[in-house]
N, C-alpha and C positions, 0 to 999 in steps of 0.2 A: 645927772646920770652920765652925761657925755665924758666928763673928766675921768670918772671911775672906769668907764669902758676903755678909754684911751690908755689909762694906766695898766689895766689888765691886759690889753693887747700888747703893750710894750713888754710886760713880763713874759707873756706867751711867746713873743718873738725871740726874746733872749733864750728861752728854753728850747725853742725850735732849732736855733742855729748851733747849739752845743753838739759836737760830734758824738755819735752813738752808733748802735748796731744798724739803724736805718741807713745812715750815710755810708757805712762800710758795705752793706749789701747793694745799695744803689751804685756805688763806685765800681764794684766788681761786675755788675750786670751791664752798666753803661760802657765799660772799657772792653769787656770780652765779648759782649753780645750786640752792642750797638746802641744808638740813641733810642730807637724804638722800644727795646726791652728795658732800657733804663727808665723811660717814662711809664711803661706798663708797671714796673716795680713800684714807682712812686704812686701810681693809681691804687695798687693793692695796699700800700701803706695807708693811704688816705681812707680807704674803705675800712681797714682795721681800726683806725681811729674813730670812724663814725660808729662802728659796732660798739666799741667801748664807751663812746659818748652816749649812745642810746641806752646801754645798760646802766650807765651812771645816772642818767635822768630818771630811769625807771626804778632806781634804788637797788638793782641787782649787783652792781659792781661793789657797793658797800658791803653786801653780804659776803662776797668773795673775799674782800679785804679783811673781813672780820673772822672768816673761817680759816683757821690755821691749816686744817687738813686739805681743803680744796685749794687754798693758795699754794700749798706745797706741791700738789700734783701739777697744777698749771705752771708753776715756777720751774719744776724739774723738766717738764715737757718742753718749755721754752728754751731752757738751757741746753737740752739735748739737741734741739733743732739748730740753735746757733752753732754748737760744736760741730754738728753734721755739715752745715754750710761751710764752716771753717776748714774742715777736712777736705771737702770738695775743692776749695780754693787751693789748698796745699798740693793737691794732686794735679791741679791744672785743668783748664777748660778742655772739654771734649773736642776732637777735631771734626769739623763739618765735612760731609761728603764732597769730594772734589777739591779739598784743601790740603796742601802739603803739611806733614807733621811739623809743628813749631811755627806755622804761619798763622797770621791773623785772618779770619774769614773776611771776605769782601762785604760791602754794605748789603748787597742783595742776599748773600748767604746768611748774614746775621739776621736780616728781617725774616728770611724763610725759616730760620730755626727758632724764631721767637714766638710769642703768643701768650697762651694762658699760663705757661710755666712761670714766666717772669712776674705776672700779676699775682699768681698764687704764692710765690716766694715772699713778696712784700706783705701780702695779707696774712699768711700764717705766722710770719715773724712778729707781727703786731698782735694778733689774736692770742698768741701764746706768751705774751709779755704781761704778766700780772702787775708789773710796776706801773703800767699805764692806768690800771684800775685804781691803784693807790694814789697816783698823781692826780687823777681826775676827782676822786672822792675827797682827797685831802686838800687840794688847792682850789678847785673851781668854786666850791661854796664860798670861800673867803674872797674870791675875785668877782663874784657875781654882782653886777651893778645894782644899786638900790633903785627902788621904783618899779622893779619887775618881780614877778613871781620867781621863787628860787629855781624851779624847773625850767622856766623860760630863760632866765639869766644864764644858767649852766648850759642849756642847749645853744644859746647864742655864742658862748665862749668856745664850745666844741666846734661849731662851724667856723669861727675865726681861726682856731688852732689848725683845723684841717686846711683852710685856705692858705694860711701862712706856710704850712708844710708843703703844699703843692707848689707854691711860688718858689720857696727856698730850694727844695730838692729838684724841682723842674729846671730852675736856672742852673743849678749845679750840674745836671745832666747835659745841658747845652754847652756849658763851659768845657766839660770833659770831651764832648764831641768835637769841639773846635781844636782840641789838642790831640785828635785821633792819630795823626801821623807819629807823634812822639810815643804814645802808648802802644802803637802798632809794632814797635821794636820788640823783638822776642825777649831780650834781656830785661827791658823795662817791664814788659807784661808779666814775666815770671816773678820779678821782684815784687810787683804790685800784688800778684796772687799770693805770694808767701806772706807779705805784710798783712793783707786783708785776712788771710786765713788765721794768722796768729791773733789779730785783733778780734775776730769773731769768736774764736775759741776762748780768748781772754774774757770777752763779754759773757760768754756762756758760763764760764767758771764763776764769774762775779755774780751772775744772776742766781746760780745754784747755791752760792755760799752766803748770800746776804738776804 
């Protein structure tokens, strides 16, 4: 069972580090709002994965993946949310009270402006991503280690995937925070906002059309 579990962990690790909407959202939150909001966004993403994992183990995610109508509704809602986040990036971050226009908020201002919003952003982005349901229902059963009940094996893989996500994106947030002075430059920040906005809108269009 151990070799199969290690192989499955390796596959999940490769899928975790592939850039996607989560990384784009975390990048924007960590750079414009600070390390705290970046980590809160990662936590929201992890909770979203746990919700999809629980639905997969319960068999509900398979029903969603098999229902064209429900899948379409969730898909379009997720695409609209990603596009909305992208438009917000293109418009630029809101200026915090006491901060000059075009300036990056201080660490204290970033922490004061953070909270549930960052966590909710990560959560909603994942809950409205039906591709996670397809990913879990299509891949996890094939990776579940032998010797365990299917539900137990898939639950174990979901937990491993969540832990890998926390480690990977959490480390990414810390790396970004170390380069805070570079990203604090107005031109760099605006270029990153525009790039992230285009990427998120691109992901939204891709979700809607596939």
